[in-house]
N, C-alpha and C positions, 0 to 999 in steps of 0.2 A: 506417585499420584494414582489413585484408584479411579475406576470409571464413575463411582458414586461421587467422589469429590470433584471430578471434572464437571459432572452434571450440576452439582450444587454451585460450583463457582460460576458456571454459565448462567444459571438462574439469577444469581446476584448481579452479574454484569448486565443482564437484560433488564433487570429492574432499575439499575442505575442509568442505563441508556434511556429507558422510558422516562425517568425523572428529569434527566437533562433535556430531553426533547420537549417535554411538557413546559419546562421553564422558558424555552425558546419559542414556544408556540408552534412546535413542529410535531410530527408523528414519528414514533419509534421505527415504523416500517420504512422510513426514509433513510435510515442509517444501516449500512452493511458492516457487520462485525467480521474482521479478518483475524483469525487465530494465528498468532506468530509462533510457528512450530520449529523455528531454528534451534538447533542443539538438542531438541527433544526427539525421541525415537519414533519410528513409524507406528508403533503400538499406541503411543499417545495421540497421534493423529486419528487413528481408528476410533479411539475412545471419544474424542471430541466430535468426530463425525456421527457416531452413534447417539451422542447427546444433542445433535441437531445442527452443528456448525457445517457450513458448506463452502466457506472461503478460508484458504490457508496461505500464510506468507512465509517464504523462505529467504534467507539472506545470501546464500551461496549456491551457485549452479552445481558444483561438485557434490555438496551435501545432499541436495535434492535428488541427484542421480542415484545416490546410495540408498535412498528411502523409497524411490519410485516403485520398484517391483513389489514391495510389501504393502503398498497402498493401491495396488491395481484393482480396478473395479469400483472405486469410490467415485461417485458422480459429483466431484467437487471442482471448484475453480482454484487454480494454483497461481499465486502471485509471487513474482520476484520483487522483494522490497529492498534488497541490499544493493550496494554499488556494483554495477556491471562492468567488468573489464572487457575491453574490445575483443580480446582473443577468445572470449567465451560467448560472444553475441550469437553466433550461429547455433550453438547448443541451446542457449536460452530461448531462442525463437521457436525451437521445436518442443521444449520441455514445459513452457509456461503458457497460461492463457493471457496473462497480463504482465507487462514489465512496468513496474511502478516507480522506476528510479532513473529515467532518462535525464542526463545532465549535459549532453553535448550532441551536436548534429552528426558527428562521425559515428557515434553509437547508433543513433537512429537510422542512419544509412545502412549500417551493417545489418541491423535487424530487418530492415526492409528487403535487402538483397537475400538474406537467409530465408526469410518467409517465402519469397518468390521461388527460390531454388528448391525448397522443401516440398513445394506443390500442395501445401495445406490450404484448403478453402477457407474463406473468411479472413477478415483483417485481424491483425494482432493489436489488442488494446495496449496503449502506453499512457503513462503519466509523466509529466516533467517534474523532477525533484528540484525545488528551489532552495537555495541557501539563504534562509531568512535572517541569519545572524552571522557575523564575521568570525566564525570558528574555523581555525586552520584544519582541525581534524575532521570536519564534516564535508561531505561531498554535496553536489548540487549546483545547478546553474546560478550564475550571478544574476541579481535582480535586473541589472541594466542590459543583460543579454536575453532576458526571458521573451520579450516580444518577438525578436528575430528568430529565436529558436522555435517558438510556437508556430510561427508562420511557415517556416521551412519544414518542420516535422509534419504539420498538417497536410502538406503537399505530397508526402510520400504515399504512393498508392496502396502499399501493403499494411500500412499502420493506421490505427484509429486513435487520434489524440483525444483523450476523454477528459483530461483535467490536470490538476496540480497536486503535488505532494510535498510535505516538508517534515524535517526532524528538527525541532527547535532545541535550544539548550536545555539540559536537564536541570531543573530548579526544584528545590524541596517543596515550595509552595506552588501548587498547580495554578493558582490565580496569577502568579507572576509570568506564566507562559502565555496568558491570554493575548497579549499584544502581538506575539508572533503568529498566532492563529488568525487573528484579525487582519494582520498584514497579508497573509496568504490569500485570504478571501478578497481583500481589496485588489490584490494583484490579478486574481482571476477575473474580477469584474472589469478591470482595466483592459485586459487582453480581449475579453469578450466584446467590449465596446469598440475597441480600435480595429479588431480584425473581423468582427461580425461572425464569429464562430461560436458554436455551443460547446461549453466546457462544464458539464454537469457534475464532475467529480472533484471533491476536495478530500484528499486522504491525509488526515492529521489527527493526532491524539493517540497516546499509548496508555499502558496500564494505570499510570499515576495521574494522568491529566486528560483522559478522553472525555470526561464530562464537560470540561471547559471548552474543549474543541467542538463538541456538539453544539454548545451554546453559541459558538462563533460560526457555525455553518458546516461543520464536517459532515460529509456524506458517507465516509468510510473511516473506521477507527481500527487501529492495529494493536491487538491486545495479546500478550504472551504470558507473562508471569501471573497475572490475575486469573488465568484459565488453567495453566499447566503447573504453576508453582515455580519456585526458584530453579534456575538451570544449574545443572551440575557443572562444577569447574572442571576444565579440561587440563 
C-alpha cells in the first residue's frame, strides 16, 4: 500500500461517511474515523497520519509496544480496540489514550489502579464493549450486566466512561447488521436514562458496514481494510 493509495482510500471513505451522515440528517464532522492499524507496520500508520488520520486502533498491547517507537512524535490518539487481558491492563493504561473494549469490572479496576500508580494526569477514556449477539467467539459484557457495569465503572476516579462499543456478527449484507447497531444505540439510551450520565460515544461499524452504523447513530467507526488494504497473513 503506497502513500498515494492510502490517501485515495481515505478520500473515498470520507465521502462515504459524509453520504451516510447526510442520509441520517447528521454532519460528517460528528463522526470520528479510527484507522485500524493492527497487523500493519508502523510505516503504514505514518502514511495514514500524513494523509490526515489522527485516531488509530490496535488490537493487542504487545503489538502496539513493538510499533510505538517508530511512531514517536505523531500527535495521534491511540485506541485499544481488542479484548484486554487482565495481566496486560497496567501496560495498556500507560500505552493508550482510550481503552475501547472494557467488558468486566475487574478489568476496569485494574486500569483505574494502574492509571493512579503511573501518575499520569487526566482520566483514561474507556468504552464498554457489549456483546450484542450470542456468539461464543466474541467478547463483551452481557446485555443484562451492562447497567451495573456502567454504574460501577463510572464511579472509578481515574476512568472516564464515554460510551459503548460493539462488534456485531459479520454478515455479507451490511443491511443485515443494522439491528445490532440499533440495539447498541437503544442500550446506550437506556443507560443514560436510568443512570443519568452522559455517554456521547457509540463506537460501531467497520470497513464493510460503517455506513449503516452511521445511519444508526455511530459517533466513531473503526476502518482498517478499506484504508490499508488486505492484511498480510501471518
